[in-house]
C-alpha positions as CSV (number, residue, x, y, z in Angstrom):
1,M,-0.1,-0.1,0.1
2,K,1.5,3.2,-0.7
3,A,2.3,5.7,1.9
4,L,0.1,8.8,2.6
5,P,1.8,11.5,2.3
6,P,2.2,13.8,5.4
7,T,-0.2,16.4,6.1
8,A,0.0,20.0,6.2
9,D,-0.4,20.0,10.0
10,H,2.1,16.8,10.3
11,T,5.2,19.1,8.1
12,A,4.2,22.6,10.0
13,S,5.2,20.9,13.1
14,T,8.2,19.0,12.0
15,G,9.6,21.5,10.5
16,S,9.3,23.0,13.7
17,S,10.7,20.7,15.7
18,R,13.2,21.1,13.3
19,R,14.0,24.5,13.7
20,K,13.9,24.1,17.4
21,L,16.6,21.2,17.6
22,L,18.8,23.6,15.6
23,Q,18.1,26.6,17.5
24,G,18.9,24.8,20.8
25,A,22.3,23.8,19.2
26,A,23.4,27.0,18.2
27,A,22.2,28.1,21.5
28,A,24.2,25.3,22.9
29,T,27.0,26.1,20.8
30,G,27.2,29.8,21.5
31,L,27.3,29.6,24.8
32,A,30.3,27.5,24.8
33,A,32.0,29.9,22.5
34,L,31.3,32.4,25.8
35,G,33.0,29.6,28.1
36,A,29.5,29.3,29.4
37,P,29.3,26.6,31.9
38,T,27.2,23.6,31.3
39,L,25.9,20.6,33.5
40,V,28.7,18.3,32.4
41,R,31.3,21.3,32.7
42,A,30.1,22.1,36.5
43,Q,29.9,18.1,37.3
44,A,33.4,17.8,36.1
45,S,35.2,21.0,37.9
46,P,33.4,21.1,41.0
47,K,34.8,23.4,43.5
48,I,37.6,22.3,45.5
49,R,37.8,23.6,49.0
50,I,41.1,23.3,50.5
51,G,41.4,23.9,54.4
52,F,45.5,25.3,55.4
53,W,47.1,27.4,58.5
54,P,49.6,30.1,58.0
55,V,52.8,28.0,58.1
56,A,55.6,27.8,56.2
57,A,54.9,24.5,54.9
58,G,51.9,25.1,52.9
59,L,54.3,27.1,50.1
60,P,53.6,24.5,47.7
61,F,49.7,25.3,47.9
62,F,50.1,29.0,48.1
63,A,52.4,29.0,44.9
64,A,50.3,26.7,43.1
65,L,47.1,29.0,43.9
66,D,49.2,32.5,42.9
67,K,50.7,31.1,39.9
68,G,47.5,30.0,38.4
69,Y,48.4,26.4,38.2
70,F,44.9,25.1,39.5
71,K,43.1,27.6,37.1
72,E,45.5,26.4,34.1
73,A,44.6,23.1,34.7
74,G,40.7,24.1,34.5
75,L,40.0,23.9,38.2
76,E,38.5,25.8,40.9
77,V,40.2,26.4,43.7
78,E,39.0,27.6,47.3
79,P,41.6,27.9,49.9
80,L,40.2,27.9,53.3
81,K,42.3,29.5,56.4
82,F,42.0,28.0,60.0
83,A,43.9,28.9,63.6
84,G,45.0,25.3,63.5
85,A,45.0,21.9,62.2
86,Q,42.1,20.6,63.9
87,Q,39.9,22.7,62.7
88,V,41.2,21.7,58.8
89,M,40.6,18.0,59.7
90,E,37.2,18.9,61.4
91,A,35.7,20.9,58.0
92,M,37.0,17.6,56.6
93,L,34.6,15.5,58.4
94,S,31.5,17.9,58.4
95,G,32.1,18.5,54.2
96,R,33.4,21.8,54.6
97,S,35.9,21.0,52.8
98,E,37.5,18.6,50.3
99,G,41.3,18.4,51.5
100,S,44.3,20.1,53.4
101,A,47.4,22.0,51.9
102,N,50.7,20.8,53.3
103,G,51.7,21.6,56.9
104,T,48.3,20.2,58.0
105,G,49.3,18.3,61.2
106,S,49.6,14.2,60.0
107,A,48.2,13.0,63.4
108,N,45.4,15.7,63.4
109,L,44.3,14.1,60.1
110,A,44.6,10.5,61.7
111,I,42.1,11.3,64.5
112,G,40.0,12.3,61.5
113,E,40.6,8.9,60.1
114,I,39.7,7.2,63.7
115,A,36.4,9.1,63.4
116,Q,35.5,8.4,60.0
117,P,37.3,5.4,58.7
118,G,38.4,5.9,55.0
119,L,38.1,9.7,55.6
120,F,40.9,11.1,53.5
121,K,44.0,9.7,51.6
122,I,47.3,11.9,51.5
123,F,49.3,12.8,48.8
124,A,52.2,14.8,49.7
125,T,53.9,15.5,53.2
126,N,56.1,18.0,54.0
127,P,58.9,16.1,55.8
128,S,61.5,17.9,57.9
129,N,64.2,17.8,60.0
130,A,67.5,19.7,61.4
131,K,68.4,20.6,57.7
132,F,64.5,21.3,56.6
133,V,63.1,23.1,59.4
134,L,60.0,23.2,60.1
135,D,60.1,22.6,64.2
136,E,61.6,24.2,66.4
137,F,62.0,25.8,70.6
138,I,62.6,29.3,70.6
139,V,62.9,31.9,73.6
140,P,63.3,35.7,74.2
141,K,66.7,36.8,72.9
142,D,68.7,37.6,76.1
143,S,66.7,34.2,77.6
144,P,69.8,32.5,79.8
145,V,68.2,29.2,78.5
146,K,70.8,26.9,76.4
147,T,69.7,23.5,75.6
148,M,66.1,22.0,76.2
149,A,66.8,20.6,79.2
150,D,67.3,24.6,80.8
151,L,63.5,24.8,80.0
152,K,62.7,22.7,83.2
153,G,60.1,23.9,85.5
154,K,59.3,26.7,83.0
155,R,55.9,27.5,81.4
156,V,56.3,26.8,77.5
157,A,53.6,27.7,75.0
158,S,53.0,25.1,72.3
159,G,51.3,25.4,68.8
160,P,47.2,24.6,68.9
161,G,45.8,20.9,68.3
162,I,46.5,17.3,69.7
163,Q,49.4,17.0,67.5
164,N,51.5,19.9,68.8
165,M,50.8,19.4,72.4
166,T,51.8,15.9,72.8
167,L,54.8,16.4,70.6
168,A,55.4,19.4,73.0
169,K,55.1,17.6,76.2
170,T,56.9,14.3,74.7
171,M,60.1,16.1,73.8
172,L,60.5,18.0,76.5
173,E,60.8,14.7,78.9
174,R,63.2,13.4,76.3
175,A,65.4,16.4,76.4
176,G,65.6,15.9,80.0
177,A,63.0,18.8,80.8
178,S,60.9,18.0,83.8
179,G,57.9,19.9,85.6
180,V,57.2,21.8,82.9
181,T,53.8,23.4,82.1
182,V,52.9,23.2,78.2
183,V,50.1,25.6,77.3
184,E,48.2,25.6,74.3
185,L,48.6,29.2,72.1
186,P,48.1,29.9,68.6
187,I,51.3,30.2,66.8
188,G,50.7,33.8,65.4
189,Q,50.9,34.9,69.3
190,H,53.9,33.0,69.7
191,V,56.0,35.8,69.5
192,A,54.3,38.5,71.0
193,A,53.9,36.3,74.2
194,L,57.4,35.6,74.7
195,V,58.2,39.4,74.3
196,A,55.5,40.4,76.9
197,G,57.2,37.4,79.2
198,Q,53.9,35.6,79.2
199,V,55.5,31.9,78.5
200,D,59.3,31.2,78.9
201,A,60.0,29.5,75.3
202,C,57.4,27.9,72.9
203,Y,57.5,24.7,70.6
204,T,56.7,26.8,67.3
205,L,56.8,26.2,63.7
206,E,58.4,28.3,61.1
207,P,57.9,31.3,60.0
208,T,57.5,31.9,63.9
209,G,61.1,31.4,64.5
210,T,62.1,33.7,61.6
211,V,60.1,36.8,62.7
212,G,61.2,36.6,66.0
213,R,65.1,36.2,65.0
214,M,64.5,39.3,62.3
215,N,62.5,41.6,64.3
216,G,65.6,40.8,67.3
217,T,63.1,39.4,69.6
218,T,63.5,35.8,69.8
219,R,66.0,33.3,69.0
220,V,66.1,29.5,68.5
221,V,67.2,27.3,71.0
222,E,67.2,23.6,69.2
223,A,65.4,23.5,65.6
224,G,64.3,19.7,63.8
225,V,63.4,18.7,67.3
226,V,60.6,15.9,66.4
227,A,63.2,14.2,63.9
228,R,65.7,14.5,67.1
229,Y,63.8,13.8,70.4
230,I,60.6,11.4,68.9
231,L,62.1,9.6,65.5
232,G,65.8,9.4,67.2
233,D,68.0,10.9,64.2
234,P,68.3,14.3,63.8
235,M,68.1,13.9,59.8
236,A,65.0,11.4,59.7
237,P,62.0,12.7,57.4
238,W,59.5,13.7,60.0
239,H,55.8,13.8,57.7
240,G,54.4,16.1,60.7
241,G,52.1,18.2,57.9
242,A,50.1,16.4,54.7
243,A,48.3,17.1,51.8
244,S,45.2,15.4,50.9
245,L,41.3,15.0,49.8
246,T,38.8,13.5,51.2
247,S,38.5,10.0,50.0
248,E,34.8,10.9,48.3
249,F,36.2,13.6,46.6
250,I,38.5,11.2,44.7
251,K,35.9,8.7,44.5
252,K,33.7,11.0,42.6
253,Y,35.7,12.8,40.8
254,P,39.1,10.9,39.7
255,D,39.5,12.8,36.3
256,V,39.7,15.9,39.0
257,T,41.7,14.7,41.4
258,K,44.7,13.9,38.7
259,K,44.4,17.4,37.5
260,Y,44.2,18.9,41.0
261,I,47.6,16.4,42.1
262,A,49.3,17.5,39.3
263,A,48.7,21.1,39.6
264,Y,49.7,20.8,43.1
265,A,52.9,18.9,41.8
266,R,53.9,21.7,40.1
267,G,53.9,23.9,43.0
268,I,56.1,21.3,45.0
269,E,58.3,21.3,41.7
270,L,58.9,25.5,42.1
271,V,60.1,24.8,45.7
272,R,62.4,22.4,44.7
273,T,63.6,24.1,41.6
274,K,63.3,28.2,42.2
275,P,63.0,28.4,45.5
276,D,63.3,32.1,45.5
277,E,61.0,32.6,43.1
278,A,58.6,30.4,45.2
279,R,59.3,32.4,48.6
280,Q,56.9,35.6,47.5
281,F,53.9,33.3,47.7
282,M,54.1,33.3,51.5
283,K,52.7,37.0,52.0
284,G,48.8,37.1,52.4
285,Y,48.6,33.6,54.1
286,T,51.4,33.7,56.3
287,A,52.8,36.1,58.9
288,I,55.9,36.4,56.2
289,E,56.5,39.2,53.8
290,G,58.7,41.9,52.2
291,P,62.4,40.8,52.8
292,L,61.6,38.3,55.7
293,T,60.0,35.8,52.9
294,A,64.1,35.4,52.1
295,E,64.7,34.3,55.3
296,V,62.4,31.6,56.1
297,P,64.1,28.0,56.0
298,L,62.0,25.4,53.5
299,A,60.9,22.6,54.3
300,S,61.4,19.5,52.2
301,Y,58.3,18.1,50.1
302,M,57.1,14.3,49.4
303,L,54.8,13.1,46.9
304,H,53.0,9.8,47.2
305,H,55.1,7.9,44.7
306,E,58.1,9.4,45.9
307,F,57.7,7.6,49.2
308,K,60.0,4.7,50.2
309,P,60.0,2.0,52.7
310,S,61.8,3.9,55.2
311,D,60.0,7.0,54.9
312,V,56.9,4.9,55.5
313,A,58.9,3.7,58.4
314,Y,59.5,6.9,60.1
315,F,56.1,8.3,59.4
316,Q,55.0,5.2,60.9
317,K,57.3,5.8,64.4
318,F,55.5,9.3,64.3
319,Y,52.0,8.0,63.9
320,D,52.5,4.9,66.9
321,L,54.2,7.6,69.3
322,F,50.1,8.9,69.4
323,T,48.9,5.2,69.8
324,E,51.4,4.9,72.6
325,K,50.1,7.9,74.6
326,G,46.7,7.0,74.3
327,I,45.8,9.8,71.8
328,F,45.0,7.7,69.2
329,E,42.4,5.1,70.2
330,R,43.3,2.2,67.5
331,K,46.9,1.6,65.3
332,V,46.4,3.8,62.2
333,V,48.6,2.3,59.5
334,V,50.5,4.8,57.2
335,E,50.6,2.8,54.0
336,S,46.6,2.6,53.8
337,L,46.4,6.1,53.9
338,L,48.6,7.0,50.8
339,F,47.3,7.8,47.5
340,K,47.7,5.2,45.4
341,G,46.2,6.8,42.0
């Protein structure tokens, strides 16, 4: 049977549908040309909120932001500044951030792992020691204290959070400084507290020691103290800070994760190869600016694929201290926390 020709109504309807389809396609093309965000693009490139606190170890993250490495990768990264590493971890737990920058206390992160197993993966650390300085004890410039043992019976401030407080107390004990009163104090207040005579010494992190030395008010008693008193070797790598992403984010956005880590790695490479250029990016994120940027000692950095068995062993020894002290409710295995992508 011969097919009947389409009716006028059907023809008109078909023409109208085709016009709408073509108009829609043209509109979509025009929006794409203008760089308008499409649904697919929004899903592929979510906002990445990263918590940090103002210590020099966060430099690769700061550099990647200001050098535009994240933007070049098509990523929208929002830095979230916190007063301490504990707050960075709590933001990850509550879903208010997608990760942490270097300088965030590794033990603080582990507490989040205990509270919510599988919370995050570490893709970079900032190992420090007597050469790559981050941690130190400082005193007023004219203090009679010459060694850690001289702090016996003194009042000592520590950076905030369970990691800093536990380390400070343990190191003072192992250095022979008994009877010390350790108080928690934001690192930005350490120099001022020493100048005012509120405390006799501070366990602190860079750039605090450099700030005090440059303005002539404080001096370093000993640096690289965690490597010596906790790990047993002044040159051992202390993986005290870590950059991480939540496991939920990694699982949901595997391609974005790879782009983010690659862009972050560019920040690490800049610090490694062009430290003088990288130093300027502390400004605005830490207390360091102007001529002080040239004086701050830099931590080392290690990406997840660069870990050797000895690095994992030292990292595990650091974590085991917190298990021994009863801070960790259970043993946290470092190997299980490292990013494997």
